[in-house]
C-alpha positions in Angstrom: -0.2 0.1 0.1 0.9 3.6 -0.7 1.0 6.8 1.9 -1.9 9.1 1.0 -0.4 11.7 3.4 2.5 12.0 6.0 3.3 15.0 8.3 3.7 16.4 12.1 0.3 16.8 13.7 0.2 18.0 17.4 -1.6 15.3 19.7 -3.4 15.8 23.2 -2.2 13.0 25.3 -5.2 11.0 27.1 -4.5 11.1 30.7 -2.3 14.5 31.2 -4.3 16.4 28.5 -0.2 17.6 27.2 0.2 18.2 23.6 2.9 16.3 21.8 4.1 16.4 18.5 3.8 13.2 16.6 4.6 12.0 12.8 1.5 10.4 11.5 1.2 8.1 8.1 -2.2 7.9 6.7 -2.0 4.7 4.4 -4.3 4.1 0.9 -6.1 1.3 2.9 -7.0 3.5 5.6 -4.6 3.0 8.1 -3.7 5.9 10.2 -0.4 5.4 12.1 1.2 7.8 14.4 5.2 7.6 15.6 7.3 10.0 18.0 9.4 10.8 15.1 9.4 10.7 11.4 12.1 7.7 11.4 9.1 5.5 12.2 11.0 3.3 15.1 8.6 4.0 18.0 4.9 3.2 17.0 2.4 5.6 19.5 -0.8 3.9 18.3 -2.8 3.2 15.4 -6.5 3.8 13.9 -7.9 1.7 11.2 -10.4 5.0 9.7 -12.5 2.7 7.9 -13.3 0.3 10.5 -12.7 2.4 14.1 -13.4 5.9 13.1 -17.4 7.0 13.7 -17.0 10.9 13.5 -14.4 13.4 12.6 -14.7 16.6 14.0 -12.9 19.9 12.9 -12.7 23.6 13.8 -15.4 25.0 16.3 -17.1 21.2 16.0 -14.3 20.4 18.7 -15.5 21.7 21.5 -14.6 19.4 24.4 -10.9 20.5 24.1 -8.8 23.6 23.6 -5.7 24.3 21.2 -2.2 24.6 22.2 -1.0 28.1 22.8 -0.5 30.1 19.9 -2.7 27.8 17.4 -6.3 28.7 16.2 -9.3 26.8 16.9 -9.6 26.1 13.0 -6.1 24.0 13.1 -8.1 21.5 15.7 -8.9 18.0 14.4 -10.8 14.9 16.5 -11.4 11.6 15.6 -14.0 9.9 17.4 -13.9 6.0 17.5 -16.4 3.3 18.1 -15.0 2.3 21.3 -15.5 6.0 22.6 -11.6 6.7 22.3 -11.1 10.1 21.1 -7.9 11.3 19.5 -7.5 15.3 19.6 -5.3 16.6 16.9 -4.0 20.0 16.1 -2.2 20.9 12.6 0.3 23.6 12.1 -2.2 25.8 10.0 -5.9 25.8 8.9 -4.6 24.5 5.3 -3.4 21.9 6.9 -5.8 21.1 8.7 -8.2 21.3 5.7 -5.7 19.2 3.6 -6.0 16.5 6.6 -9.5 16.4 6.8 -10.0 15.8 3.3 -7.4 12.9 3.4 -9.1 11.3 6.7 -12.5 11.9 5.1 -11.7 9.8 2.0 -9.9 7.1 3.9 -13.3 6.4 5.7 -15.5 6.6 2.8 -13.3 5.1 -0.1 -12.7 1.8 -1.2 -9.2 1.2 -2.1 -7.8 -1.7 -4.4 -3.9 -2.1 -4.5 -2.0 -4.5 -6.8 1.7 -5.9 -6.1 3.9 -5.2 -8.7 5.1 -7.4 -11.6 8.1 -9.1 -10.9 8.7 -11.3 -14.0 11.2 -10.6 -16.5 8.8 -9.8 -19.4 5.6 -8.1 -18.9 2.3 -10.1 -18.8 0.3 -11.2 -21.9 -2.8 -9.2 -22.5 -5.2 -6.8 -20.5 -4.9 -7.1 -16.8 -8.4 -7.4 -14.9 -9.4 -6.1 -11.8 -12.2 -6.7 -10.0 -14.5 -4.1 -8.1 -16.1 -5.0 -4.7 -19.4 -5.8 -6.5 -17.8 -8.3 -8.7 -17.7 -6.1 -12.0 -14.8 -6.9 -13.9 -12.4 -3.9 -15.2 -9.7 -4.8 -18.0 -6.8 -2.2 -18.5 -4.5 -2.5 -21.5 -0.6 -3.2 -20.1 1.1 0.0 -20.5 4.7 -0.6 -20.5 6.0 -2.3 -23.6 9.2 -4.4 -22.8 12.5 -2.2 -21.9 15.2 -4.6 -22.8 17.3 -6.3 -20.6 17.2 -4.2 -17.7 13.3 -5.0 -17.6 10.4 -2.9 -16.9 9.8 0.0 -14.5 8.2 -1.2 -11.1 4.7 0.2 -10.7 1.8 -0.1 -8.2 -1.5 0.2 -9.3 -4.0 1.3 -7.1 -7.8 1.6 -8.1 -10.1 4.2 -5.9 -13.7 3.6 -6.5 -16.0 6.1 -4.6 -19.1 4.6 -2.9 -22.4 5.9 -4.5 -26.3 5.5 -3.7 -28.2 3.8 -6.2 -31.2 5.8 -6.8 -32.8 4.4 -9.5 -34.9 2.2 -7.0 -36.5 5.3 -5.6 -37.0 6.7 -9.0 -39.1 3.8 -10.0 -41.0 4.0 -6.3 -41.9 7.5 -6.8 -43.0 7.0 -10.6 -45.3 3.9 -9.2 -46.8 6.0 -6.7 -47.8 9.0 -9.1 -49.2 6.5 -11.5 -51.4 5.3 -8.6 -52.4 8.7 -7.7 -53.1 9.9 -11.2 -55.3 6.8 -11.7 -57.2 7.8 -8.5 -57.6 11.3 -9.0 -58.8 10.1 -12.6 -61.3 7.7 -11.7 -62.5 10.4 -8.8 -63.3 12.9 -11.7 -65.2 10.6 -13.6 -67.8 10.4 -11.0 -68.4 14.2 -11.2 
């Protein structure tokens, strides 16, 4: 999997409520992992946004804690988890906070499919077939021709499919209700 976003955020500790600088990595599969520093040696905690997160609050929505000294309220983020745990965060600026909000919201709602690199000496024959969660197959032509004795350039394929709501059933039901109402009113007018 690939990084979606990485960077420094201030995190409020759960017991003493002190602000501590942590390095955060948001992976394309929805995992948010935070460390003591950017060397990623000491893991602090991790949250799977798609599984554990039930709400994401930003700015003035974060009413139960105050920003660190020198920071504005519009730099605040709060991740609310299913088990009742909350993670209070503060970005460097309002723009950085907005960028984190968008990335975290996408991690909560988007379905990501990742595929490993091709490690053979020759490119695969024919198109590559990818399957969505609903079973629909997508065929993509192979993009990289054979590159000689050094092989092909390494690639990672990541397909992101946004969830959508099927409103065709609502449309059909509305049309059926309209037709029934029209027939009832039509028969009512025949009486008069």
